[in-house]
N, CA, C and O atoms as a GROMACS GRO file, in nm:
protein
  536
    1UNK      N    1  -2.893   0.882  -0.429
    1UNK     CA    2  -2.792   0.842  -0.344
    1UNK      C    3  -2.723   0.966  -0.288
    1UNK      O    4  -2.785   1.037  -0.209
    2UNK      N    5  -2.599   0.995  -0.322
    2UNK     CA    6  -2.530   1.109  -0.281
    2UNK      C    7  -2.451   1.092  -0.149
    2UNK      O    8  -2.448   0.982  -0.094
    3UNK      N    9  -2.390   1.196  -0.100
    3UNK     CA   10  -2.312   1.194   0.019
    3UNK      C   11  -2.398   1.176   0.146
    3UNK      O   12  -2.514   1.217   0.150
    4UNK      N   13  -2.343   1.117   0.243
    4UNK     CA   14  -2.402   1.102   0.377
    4UNK      C   15  -2.298   1.096   0.484
    4UNK      O   16  -2.179   1.088   0.454
    5UNK      N   17  -2.340   1.099   0.607
    5UNK     CA   18  -2.241   1.081   0.717
    5UNK      C   19  -2.282   0.953   0.784
    5UNK      O   20  -2.393   0.904   0.768
    6UNK      N   21  -2.186   0.899   0.864
    6UNK     CA   22  -2.216   0.776   0.949
    6UNK      C   23  -2.242   0.822   1.094
    6UNK      O   24  -2.174   0.913   1.143
    7UNK      N   25  -2.332   0.763   1.160
    7UNK     CA   26  -2.350   0.784   1.309
    7UNK      C   27  -2.339   0.651   1.376
    7UNK      O   28  -2.409   0.554   1.345
    8UNK      N   29  -2.247   0.651   1.470
    8UNK     CA   30  -2.224   0.530   1.554
    8UNK      C   31  -2.282   0.560   1.688
    8UNK      O   32  -2.270   0.673   1.736
    9UNK      N   33  -2.347   0.461   1.751
    9UNK     CA   34  -2.402   0.472   1.887
    9UNK      C   35  -2.318   0.387   1.979
    9UNK      O   36  -2.282   0.273   1.950
   10UNK      N   37  -2.292   0.446   2.088
   10UNK     CA   38  -2.216   0.370   2.198
   10UNK      C   39  -2.316   0.269   2.260
   10UNK      O   40  -2.438   0.280   2.248
   11UNK      N   41  -2.254   0.169   2.330
   11UNK     CA   42  -2.334   0.074   2.408
   11UNK      C   43  -2.415   0.161   2.508
   11UNK      O   44  -2.372   0.268   2.552
   12UNK      N   45  -2.526   0.113   2.538
   12UNK     CA   46  -2.621   0.178   2.636
   12UNK      C   47  -2.697   0.301   2.586
   12UNK      O   48  -2.763   0.373   2.660
   13UNK      N   49  -2.682   0.322   2.452
   13UNK     CA   50  -2.769   0.431   2.391
   13UNK      C   51  -2.899   0.350   2.359
   13UNK      O   52  -2.898   0.248   2.291
   14UNK      N   53  -3.009   0.404   2.413
   14UNK     CA   54  -3.135   0.340   2.394
   14UNK      C   55  -3.218   0.399   2.280
   14UNK      O   56  -3.244   0.519   2.279
   15UNK      N   57  -3.260   0.316   2.185
   15UNK     CA   58  -3.350   0.364   2.076
   15UNK      C   59  -3.486   0.293   2.107
   15UNK      O   60  -3.497   0.170   2.113
   16UNK      N   61  -3.588   0.381   2.125
   16UNK     CA   62  -3.725   0.332   2.154
   16UNK      C   63  -3.779   0.251   2.040
   16UNK      O   64  -3.751   0.278   1.924
   17UNK      N   65  -3.859   0.149   2.076
   17UNK     CA   66  -3.917   0.059   1.974
   17UNK      C   67  -3.824   0.003   1.873
   17UNK      O   68  -3.858  -0.013   1.756
   18UNK      N   69  -3.704  -0.027   1.920
   18UNK     CA   70  -3.611  -0.089   1.828
   18UNK      C   71  -3.642  -0.232   1.801
   18UNK      O   72  -3.665  -0.308   1.895
   19UNK      N   73  -3.644  -0.274   1.673
   19UNK     CA   74  -3.687  -0.408   1.635
   19UNK      C   75  -3.594  -0.515   1.703
   19UNK      O   76  -3.472  -0.502   1.707
   20UNK      N   77  -3.661  -0.621   1.754
   20UNK     CA   78  -3.585  -0.727   1.820
   20UNK      C   79  -3.511  -0.822   1.719
   20UNK      O   80  -3.417  -0.891   1.758
   21UNK      N   81  -3.551  -0.826   1.596
   21UNK     CA   82  -3.500  -0.926   1.502
   21UNK      C   83  -3.385  -0.881   1.421
   21UNK      O   84  -3.348  -0.949   1.326
   22UNK      N   85  -3.324  -0.765   1.456
   22UNK     CA   86  -3.217  -0.715   1.375
   22UNK      C   87  -3.090  -0.692   1.466
   22UNK      O   88  -3.096  -0.702   1.589
   23UNK      N   89  -2.980  -0.663   1.399
   23UNK     CA   90  -2.857  -0.632   1.470
   23UNK      C   91  -2.871  -0.534   1.579
   23UNK      O   92  -2.943  -0.435   1.559
   24UNK      N   93  -2.812  -0.550   1.693
   24UNK     CA   94  -2.823  -0.444   1.798
   24UNK      C   95  -2.777  -0.306   1.747
   24UNK      O   96  -2.683  -0.295   1.668
   25UNK      N   97  -2.844  -0.206   1.794
   25UNK     CA   98  -2.832  -0.068   1.748
   25UNK      C   99  -2.686  -0.015   1.755
   25UNK      O  100  -2.641   0.063   1.670
   26UNK      N  101  -2.615  -0.060   1.860
   26UNK     CA  102  -2.476  -0.011   1.875
   26UNK      C  103  -2.376  -0.081   1.780
   26UNK      O  104  -2.263  -0.036   1.766
   27UNK      N  105  -2.419  -0.190   1.716
   27UNK     CA  106  -2.338  -0.251   1.614
   27UNK      C  107  -2.368  -0.214   1.471
   27UNK      O  108  -2.321  -0.275   1.376
   28UNK      N  109  -2.450  -0.111   1.461
   28UNK     CA  110  -2.492  -0.067   1.321
   28UNK      C  111  -2.430   0.064   1.291
   28UNK      O  112  -2.415   0.149   1.379
   29UNK      N  113  -2.396   0.082   1.174
   29UNK     CA  114  -2.354   0.218   1.120
   29UNK      C  115  -2.480   0.280   1.062
   29UNK      O  116  -2.533   0.231   0.962
   30UNK      N  117  -2.526   0.384   1.123
   30UNK     CA  118  -2.645   0.454   1.090
   30UNK      C  119  -2.609   0.564   0.986
   30UNK      O  120  -2.499   0.619   0.995
   31UNK      N  121  -2.689   0.596   0.896
   31UNK     CA  122  -2.664   0.703   0.795
   31UNK      C  123  -2.751   0.827   0.830
   31UNK      O  124  -2.863   0.815   0.881
   32UNK      N  125  -2.692   0.951   0.798
   32UNK     CA  126  -2.766   1.071   0.817
   32UNK      C  127  -2.722   1.168   0.710
   32UNK      O  128  -2.609   1.161   0.662
   33UNK      N  129  -2.806   1.253   0.674
   33UNK     CA  130  -2.770   1.376   0.591
   33UNK      C  131  -2.808   1.504   0.662
   33UNK      O  132  -2.811   1.610   0.600
   34UNK      N  133  -2.836   1.494   0.793
   34UNK     CA  134  -2.892   1.601   0.863
   34UNK      C  135  -2.803   1.680   0.952
   34UNK      O  136  -2.849   1.780   1.007
   35UNK      N  137  -2.675   1.643   0.970
   35UNK     CA  138  -2.584   1.716   1.051
   35UNK      C  139  -2.491   1.795   0.957
   35UNK      O  140  -2.412   1.736   0.883
   36UNK      N  141  -2.502   1.921   0.960
   36UNK     CA  142  -2.416   2.007   0.868
   36UNK      C  143  -2.434   1.956   0.723
   36UNK      O  144  -2.536   1.896   0.689
   37UNK      N  145  -2.338   1.982   0.643
   37UNK     CA  146  -2.339   1.927   0.501
   37UNK      C  147  -2.263   1.794   0.503
   37UNK      O  148  -2.151   1.785   0.552
   38UNK      N  149  -2.331   1.688   0.445
   38UNK     CA  150  -2.267   1.553   0.451
   38UNK      C  151  -2.135   1.550   0.379
   38UNK      O  152  -2.118   1.606   0.271
   39UNK      N  153  -2.042   1.484   0.444
   39UNK     CA  154  -1.900   1.479   0.386
   39UNK      C  155  -1.839   1.340   0.412
   39UNK      O  156  -1.717   1.328   0.413
   40UNK      N  157  -1.918   1.235   0.432
   40UNK     CA  158  -1.878   1.101   0.464
   40UNK      C  159  -1.792   1.100   0.592
   40UNK      O  160  -1.697   1.023   0.604
   41UNK      N  161  -1.828   1.186   0.686
   41UNK     CA  162  -1.768   1.192   0.815
   41UNK      C  163  -1.843   1.094   0.913
   41UNK      O  164  -1.958   1.056   0.892
   42UNK      N  165  -1.769   1.057   1.021
   42UNK     CA  166  -1.837   0.973   1.118
   42UNK      C  167  -1.862   1.056   1.245
   42UNK      O  168  -1.777   1.133   1.291
   43UNK      N  169  -1.981   1.037   1.296
   43UNK     CA  170  -2.023   1.099   1.425
   43UNK      C  171  -2.051   0.988   1.530
   43UNK      O  172  -2.091   0.877   1.494
   44UNK      N  173  -2.032   1.017   1.656
   44UNK     CA  174  -2.062   0.927   1.757
   44UNK      C  175  -2.158   0.991   1.864
   44UNK      O  176  -2.145   1.107   1.903
   45UNK      N  177  -2.252   0.907   1.908
   45UNK     CA  178  -2.342   0.959   2.021
   45UNK      C  179  -2.307   0.864   2.138
   45UNK      O  180  -2.317   0.741   2.128
   46UNK      N  181  -2.266   0.927   2.247
   46UNK     CA  182  -2.220   0.848   2.364
   46UNK      C  183  -2.340   0.817   2.449
   46UNK      O  184  -2.447   0.875   2.431
   47UNK      N  185  -2.323   0.722   2.547
   47UNK     CA  186  -2.426   0.684   2.641
   47UNK      C  187  -2.475   0.800   2.719
   47UNK      O  188  -2.594   0.806   2.750
   48UNK      N  189  -2.390   0.894   2.754
   48UNK     CA  190  -2.429   1.004   2.834
   48UNK      C  191  -2.473   1.125   2.748
   48UNK      O  192  -2.483   1.237   2.798
   49UNK      N  193  -2.499   1.099   2.618
   49UNK     CA  194  -2.566   1.202   2.537
   49UNK      C  195  -2.481   1.306   2.472
   49UNK      O  196  -2.533   1.411   2.434
   50UNK      N  197  -2.349   1.283   2.456
   50UNK     CA  198  -2.267   1.374   2.390
   50UNK      C  199  -2.249   1.335   2.239
   50UNK      O  200  -2.255   1.218   2.204
   51UNK      N  201  -2.228   1.433   2.156
   51UNK     CA  202  -2.207   1.415   2.013
   51UNK      C  203  -2.064   1.448   1.977
   51UNK      O  204  -2.017   1.558   2.004
   52UNK      N  205  -1.995   1.353   1.918
   52UNK     CA  206  -1.855   1.376   1.876
   52UNK      C  207  -1.847   1.355   1.721
   52UNK      O  208  -1.919   1.275   1.661
   53UNK      N  209  -1.755   1.433   1.662
   53UNK     CA  210  -1.733   1.428   1.521
   53UNK      C  211  -1.589   1.386   1.496
   53UNK      O  212  -1.499   1.437   1.563
   54UNK      N  213  -1.566   1.298   1.405
   54UNK     CA  214  -1.431   1.254   1.368
   54UNK      C  215  -1.368   1.364   1.288
   54UNK      O  216  -1.429   1.422   1.199
   55UNK      N  217  -1.242   1.392   1.322
   55UNK     CA  218  -1.150   1.480   1.244
   55UNK      C  219  -1.054   1.402   1.170
   55UNK      O  220  -0.997   1.305   1.220
   56UNK      N  221  -1.033   1.447   1.039
   56UNK     CA  222  -0.941   1.367   0.959
   56UNK      C  223  -0.878   1.463   0.852
   56UNK      O  224  -0.926   1.574   0.827
   57UNK      N  225  -0.772   1.414   0.796
   57UNK     CA  226  -0.707   1.477   0.686
   57UNK      C  227  -0.681   1.369   0.572
   57UNK      O  228  -0.700   1.249   0.590
   58UNK      N  229  -0.638   1.422   0.462
   58UNK     CA  230  -0.611   1.325   0.355
   58UNK      C  231  -0.460   1.319   0.325
   58UNK      O  232  -0.389   1.419   0.341
   59UNK      N  233  -0.412   1.202   0.281
   59UNK     CA  234  -0.276   1.182   0.240
   59UNK      C  235  -0.268   1.131   0.096
   59UNK      O  236  -0.341   1.041   0.055
   60UNK      N  237  -0.181   1.191   0.024
   60UNK     CA  238  -0.166   1.147  -0.117
   60UNK      C  239  -0.115   1.003  -0.122
   60UNK      O  240  -0.032   0.961  -0.041
   61UNK      N  241  -0.167   0.930  -0.217
   61UNK     CA  242  -0.121   0.796  -0.245
   61UNK      C  243  -0.048   0.794  -0.377
   61UNK      O  244  -0.105   0.827  -0.481
   62UNK      N  245   0.080   0.753  -0.373
   62UNK     CA  246   0.158   0.752  -0.500
   62UNK      C  247   0.094   0.654  -0.600
   62UNK      O  248   0.034   0.554  -0.562
   63UNK      N  249   0.112   0.690  -0.735
   63UNK     CA  250   0.048   0.606  -0.836
   63UNK      C  251   0.079   0.455  -0.825
   63UNK      O  252  -0.007   0.372  -0.853
   64UNK      N  253   0.197   0.422  -0.785
   64UNK     CA  254   0.230   0.277  -0.772
   64UNK      C  255   0.154   0.200  -0.670
   64UNK      O  256   0.149   0.077  -0.676
   65UNK      N  257   0.094   0.270  -0.572
   65UNK     CA  258   0.007   0.212  -0.472
   65UNK      C  259  -0.137   0.220  -0.499
   65UNK      O  260  -0.213   0.170  -0.416
   66UNK      N  261  -0.184   0.277  -0.607
   66UNK     CA  262  -0.322   0.290  -0.640
   66UNK      C  263  -0.371   0.162  -0.717
   66UNK      O  264  -0.293   0.094  -0.784
   67UNK      N  265  -0.501   0.132  -0.704
   67UNK     CA  266  -0.547   0.009  -0.759
   67UNK      C  267  -0.543   0.000  -0.910
   67UNK      O  268  -0.530  -0.112  -0.959
   68UNK      N  269  -0.554   0.099  -0.985
   68UNK     CA  270  -0.550   0.091  -1.139
   68UNK      C  271  -0.446   0.169  -1.207
   68UNK      O  272  -0.428   0.150  -1.328
   69UNK      N  273  -0.371   0.258  -1.140
   69UNK     CA  274  -0.276   0.343  -1.200
   69UNK      C  275  -0.159   0.271  -1.268
   69UNK      O  276  -0.099   0.327  -1.360
   70UNK      N  277  -0.127   0.156  -1.227
   70UNK     CA  278  -0.015   0.083  -1.285
   70UNK      C  279  -0.060  -0.017  -1.399
   70UNK      O  280   0.023  -0.086  -1.458
   71UNK      N  281  -0.190  -0.021  -1.427
   71UNK     CA  282  -0.236  -0.107  -1.536
   71UNK      C  283  -0.195  -0.047  -1.670
   71UNK      O  284  -0.194   0.074  -1.690
   72UNK      N  285  -0.163  -0.136  -1.756
   72UNK     CA  286  -0.115  -0.090  -1.896
   72UNK      C  287  -0.222  -0.025  -1.974
   72UNK      O  288  -0.194   0.057  -2.062
   73UNK      N  289  -0.346  -0.058  -1.947
   73UNK     CA  290  -0.461  -0.003  -2.026
   73UNK      C  291  -0.513   0.127  -1.963
   73UNK      O  292  -0.610   0.184  -2.013
   74UNK      N  293  -0.452   0.175  -1.856
   74UNK     CA  294  -0.493   0.302  -1.795
   74UNK      C  295  -0.384   0.411  -1.810
   74UNK      O  296  -0.269   0.394  -1.769
   75UNK      N  297  -0.427   0.521  -1.868
   75UNK     CA  298  -0.333   0.629  -1.894
   75UNK      C  299  -0.342   0.734  -1.781
   75UNK      O  300  -0.440   0.735  -1.706
   76UNK      N  301  -0.247   0.819  -1.768
   76UNK     CA  302  -0.242   0.917  -1.659
   76UNK      C  303  -0.362   1.006  -1.655
   76UNK      O  304  -0.402   1.047  -1.546
   77UNK      N  305  -0.424   1.040  -1.768
   77UNK     CA  306  -0.540   1.133  -1.771
   77UNK      C  307  -0.672   1.055  -1.746
   77UNK      O  308  -0.776   1.120  -1.732
   78UNK      N  309  -0.673   0.927  -1.740
   78UNK     CA  310  -0.795   0.849  -1.721
   78UNK      C  311  -0.851   0.867  -1.575
   78UNK      O  312  -0.777   0.892  -1.480
   79UNK      N  313  -0.980   0.854  -1.567
   79UNK     CA  314  -1.049   0.861  -1.434
   79UNK      C  315  -0.994   0.749  -1.348
   79UNK      O  316  -0.961   0.774  -1.232
   80UNK      N  317  -0.982   0.626  -1.399
   80UNK     CA  318  -0.932   0.518  -1.315
   80UNK      C  319  -0.787   0.544  -1.256
   80UNK      O  320  -0.750   0.496  -1.148
   81UNK      N  321  -0.712   0.621  -1.332
   81UNK     CA  322  -0.574   0.650  -1.282
   81UNK      C  323  -0.582   0.722  -1.148
   81UNK      O  324  -0.494   0.704  -1.063
   82UNK      N  325  -0.687   0.804  -1.127
   82UNK     CA  326  -0.698   0.879  -1.000
   82UNK      C  327  -0.763   0.805  -0.894
   82UNK      O  328  -0.754   0.846  -0.779
   83UNK      N  329  -0.830   0.694  -0.923
   83UNK     CA  330  -0.902   0.615  -0.818
   83UNK      C  331  -0.796   0.572  -0.711
   83UNK      O  332  -0.691   0.517  -0.743
   84UNK      N  333  -0.829   0.599  -0.586
   84UNK     CA  334  -0.752   0.567  -0.474
   84UNK      C  335  -0.631   0.658  -0.453
   84UNK      O  336  -0.533   0.616  -0.391
   85UNK      N  337  -0.635   0.786  -0.505
   85UNK     CA  338  -0.524   0.879  -0.494
   85UNK      C  339  -0.516   0.948  -0.360
   85UNK      O  340  -0.415   1.013  -0.332
   86UNK      N  341  -0.616   0.936  -0.276
   86UNK     CA  342  -0.615   0.988  -0.146
   86UNK      C  343  -0.657   0.881  -0.038
   86UNK      O  344  -0.746   0.799  -0.058
   87UNK      N  345  -0.588   0.890   0.073
   87UNK     CA  346  -0.629   0.799   0.191
   87UNK      C  347  -0.664   0.902   0.303
   87UNK      O  348  -0.602   1.006   0.324
   88UNK      N  349  -0.771   0.858   0.372
   88UNK     CA  350  -0.818   0.940   0.483
   88UNK      C  351  -0.739   0.895   0.608
   88UNK      O  352  -0.723   0.776   0.636
   89UNK      N  353  -0.692   0.998   0.684
   89UNK     CA  354  -0.614   0.966   0.807
   89UNK      C  355  -0.686   1.030   0.925
   89UNK      O  356  -0.716   1.149   0.926
   90UNK      N  357  -0.712   0.947   1.022
   90UNK     CA  358  -0.788   0.987   1.141
   90UNK      C  359  -0.706   1.079   1.231
   90UNK      O  360  -0.591   1.048   1.263
   91UNK      N  361  -0.764   1.191   1.270
   91UNK     CA  362  -0.695   1.293   1.353
   91UNK      C  363  -0.756   1.297   1.491
   91UNK      O  364  -0.710   1.380   1.570
   92UNK      N  365  -0.856   1.215   1.528
   92UNK     CA  366  -0.913   1.219   1.658
   92UNK      C  367  -1.055   1.263   1.660
   92UNK      O  368  -1.115   1.267   1.552
   93UNK      N  369  -1.113   1.295   1.765
   93UNK     CA  370  -1.247   1.328   1.778
   93UNK      C  371  -1.266   1.462   1.845
   93UNK      O  372  -1.189   1.496   1.935
   94UNK      N  373  -1.369   1.544   1.804
   94UNK     CA  374  -1.401   1.664   1.880
   94UNK      C  375  -1.546   1.659   1.922
   94UNK      O  376  -1.630   1.607   1.849
   95UNK      N  377  -1.578   1.714   2.044
   95UNK     CA  378  -1.708   1.714   2.093
   95UNK      C  379  -1.784   1.828   2.027
   95UNK      O  380  -1.736   1.942   2.023
   96UNK      N  381  -1.901   1.798   1.974
   96UNK     CA  382  -1.984   1.897   1.911
   96UNK      C  383  -2.086   1.949   2.013
   96UNK      O  384  -2.207   1.928   2.000
   97UNK      N  385  -2.032   2.020   2.115
   97UNK     CA  386  -2.121   2.075   2.216
   97UNK      C  387  -2.194   2.201   2.173
   97UNK      O  388  -2.263   2.265   2.252
   98UNK      N  389  -2.177   2.238   2.043
   98UNK     CA  390  -2.238   2.353   1.984
   98UNK      C  391  -2.366   2.306   1.908
   98UNK      O  392  -2.448   2.391   1.871
   99UNK      N  393  -2.385   2.174   1.884
   99UNK     CA  394  -2.496   2.126   1.798
   99UNK      C  395  -2.631   2.145   1.867
   99UNK      O  396  -2.649   2.101   1.980
  100UNK      N  397  -2.720   2.208   1.803
  100UNK     CA  398  -2.848   2.234   1.853
  100UNK      C  399  -2.952   2.213   1.738
  100UNK      O  400  -2.963   2.295   1.647
  101UNK      N  401  -3.026   2.107   1.747
  101UNK     CA  402  -3.129   2.079   1.643
  101UNK      C  403  -3.162   1.933   1.642
  101UNK      O  404  -3.139   1.857   1.736
  102UNK      N  405  -3.219   1.898   1.528
  102UNK     CA  406  -3.273   1.756   1.501
  102UNK      C  407  -3.207   1.699   1.376
  102UNK      O  408  -3.180   1.772   1.280
  103UNK      N  409  -3.182   1.572   1.377
  103UNK     CA  410  -3.146   1.504   1.259
  103UNK      C  411  -3.197   1.358   1.260
  103UNK      O  412  -3.216   1.299   1.366
  104UNK      N  413  -3.216   1.304   1.144
  104UNK     CA  414  -3.259   1.166   1.130
  104UNK      C  415  -3.137   1.073   1.107
  104UNK      O  416  -3.040   1.109   1.041
  105UNK      N  417  -3.149   0.948   1.167
  105UNK     CA  418  -3.059   0.840   1.139
  105UNK      C  419  -3.136   0.726   1.079
  105UNK      O  420  -3.247   0.696   1.124
  106UNK      N  421  -3.080   0.661   0.979
  106UNK     CA  422  -3.154   0.562   0.903
  106UNK      C  423  -3.068   0.436   0.877
  106UNK      O  424  -2.945   0.440   0.866
  107UNK      N  425  -3.142   0.327   0.868
  107UNK     CA  426  -3.065   0.199   0.834
  107UNK      C  427  -3.170   0.105   0.776
  107UNK      O  428  -3.281   0.095   0.829
  108UNK      N  429  -3.137   0.035   0.668
  108UNK     CA  430  -3.218  -0.077   0.619
  108UNK      C  431  -3.164  -0.209   0.671
  108UNK      O  432  -3.043  -0.224   0.688
  109UNK      N  433  -3.250  -0.299   0.695
  109UNK     CA  434  -3.211  -0.432   0.741
  109UNK      C  435  -3.272  -0.542   0.658
  109UNK      O  436  -3.390  -0.533   0.624
  110UNK      N  437  -3.198  -0.645   0.621
  110UNK     CA  438  -3.238  -0.754   0.542
  110UNK      C  439  -3.367  -0.820   0.597
  110UNK      O  440  -3.457  -0.862   0.524
  111UNK      N  441  -3.370  -0.825   0.732
  111UNK     CA  442  -3.483  -0.896   0.799
  111UNK      C  443  -3.612  -0.815   0.799
  111UNK      O  444  -3.716  -0.868   0.838
  112UNK      N  445  -3.610  -0.688   0.755
  112UNK     CA  446  -3.731  -0.604   0.758
  112UNK      C  447  -3.761  -0.559   0.623
  112UNK      O  448  -3.672  -0.552   0.538
  113UNK      N  449  -3.889  -0.526   0.598
  113UNK     CA  450  -3.929  -0.476   0.468
  113UNK      C  451  -3.911  -0.326   0.453
  113UNK      O  452  -3.926  -0.271   0.344
  114UNK      N  453  -3.880  -0.261   0.560
  114UNK     CA  454  -3.879  -0.112   0.556
  114UNK      C  455  -3.746  -0.057   0.616
  114UNK      O  456  -3.669  -0.128   0.680
  115UNK      N  457  -3.727   0.065   0.591
  115UNK     CA  458  -3.614   0.145   0.647
  115UNK      C  459  -3.649   0.178   0.794
  115UNK      O  460  -3.763   0.213   0.824
  116UNK      N  461  -3.554   0.165   0.882
  116UNK     CA  462  -3.569   0.202   1.028
  116UNK      C  463  -3.519   0.342   1.037
  116UNK      O  464  -3.404   0.370   1.001
  117UNK      N  465  -3.603   0.435   1.087
  117UNK     CA  466  -3.562   0.576   1.094
  117UNK      C  467  -3.596   0.629   1.228
  117UNK      O  468  -3.704   0.606   1.281
  118UNK      N  469  -3.498   0.704   1.284
  118UNK     CA  470  -3.514   0.772   1.411
  118UNK      C  471  -3.480   0.913   1.399
  118UNK      O  472  -3.401   0.948   1.312
  119UNK      N  473  -3.536   1.001   1.481
  119UNK     CA  474  -3.500   1.145   1.487
  119UNK      C  475  -3.430   1.164   1.624
  119UNK      O  476  -3.482   1.128   1.730
  120UNK      N  477  -3.307   1.224   1.614
  120UNK     CA  478  -3.238   1.260   1.735
  120UNK      C  479  -3.253   1.408   1.763
  120UNK      O  480  -3.241   1.492   1.674
  121UNK      N  481  -3.278   1.438   1.886
  121UNK     CA  482  -3.292   1.583   1.922
  121UNK      C  483  -3.178   1.618   2.011
  121UNK      O  484  -3.155   1.548   2.110
  122UNK      N  485  -3.102   1.726   1.979
  122UNK     CA  486  -2.992   1.781   2.065
  122UNK      C  487  -3.029   1.919   2.103
  122UNK      O  488  -3.087   1.994   2.024
  123UNK      N  489  -2.996   1.953   2.226
  123UNK     CA  490  -3.014   2.087   2.274
  123UNK      C  491  -2.874   2.136   2.329
  123UNK      O  492  -2.825   2.082   2.429
  124UNK      N  493  -2.815   2.229   2.269
  124UNK     CA  494  -2.685   2.279   2.304
  124UNK      C  495  -2.592   2.165   2.331
  124UNK      O  496  -2.533   2.157   2.439
  125UNK      N  497  -2.577   2.078   2.238
  125UNK     CA  498  -2.480   1.972   2.243
  125UNK      C  499  -2.513   1.847   2.327
  125UNK      O  500  -2.430   1.757   2.340
  126UNK      N  501  -2.630   1.842   2.382
  126UNK     CA  502  -2.672   1.730   2.471
  126UNK      C  503  -2.795   1.660   2.402
  126UNK      O  504  -2.888   1.727   2.357
  127UNK      N  505  -2.790   1.529   2.395
  127UNK     CA  506  -2.901   1.450   2.347
  127UNK      C  507  -3.022   1.459   2.435
  127UNK      O  508  -3.016   1.424   2.553
  128UNK      N  509  -3.128   1.504   2.382
  128UNK     CA  510  -3.257   1.505   2.455
  128UNK      C  511  -3.330   1.371   2.444
  128UNK      O  512  -3.398   1.326   2.537
  129UNK      N  513  -3.312   1.308   2.326
  129UNK     CA  514  -3.371   1.181   2.306
  129UNK      C  515  -3.392   1.144   2.160
  129UNK      O  516  -3.364   1.223   2.070
  130UNK      N  517  -3.442   1.020   2.138
  130UNK     CA  518  -3.467   0.966   2.005
  130UNK      C  519  -3.622   0.942   1.995
  130UNK      O  520  -3.688   0.912   2.094
  131UNK      N  521  -3.673   0.956   1.877
  131UNK     CA  522  -3.808   0.927   1.845
  131UNK      C  523  -3.808   0.838   1.718
  131UNK      O  524  -3.749   0.872   1.616
  132UNK      N  525  -3.876   0.727   1.730
  132UNK     CA  526  -3.884   0.642   1.608
  132UNK      C  527  -3.991   0.695   1.507
  132UNK      O  528  -4.109   0.711   1.538
  133UNK      N  529  -3.940   0.720   1.389
  133UNK     CA  530  -4.028   0.781   1.283
  133UNK      C  531  -4.089   0.666   1.198
  133UNK      O  532  -4.204   0.677   1.155
  134UNK      N  533  -4.012   0.554   1.174
  134UNK     CA  534  -4.063   0.440   1.097
  134UNK      C  535  -3.971   0.326   1.117
  134UNK      O  536  -3.994   0.218   1.062
   0.00000   0.00000   0.00000
């Protein structure tokens, strides 16, 4: 398993050979491990071929608002005490006009027996196209 990033596709982004029996591609959260180092960040590919990256920061959550920290059977040093100690706060989007390369996006669908995988190719921040790998 491990860390991955999410890739969202805007309406009118065309994926070649996209299966007809599954959720439309723009309504799917695709996964990738191929853009930089995965950090559970969200990327967006626009209809005109631009790549955007979500910027965010974290905010401390006080123990009283965490899911397990107030339970009597959880002590301050326990792992469960720390669960939910940070919230991600959205700071906007930045255009990744410096991205040059290829990465795969993947998604499994209940209606299919296999993973659907595409390779996206970017040249100096602009989408050249997608290729269906499987």
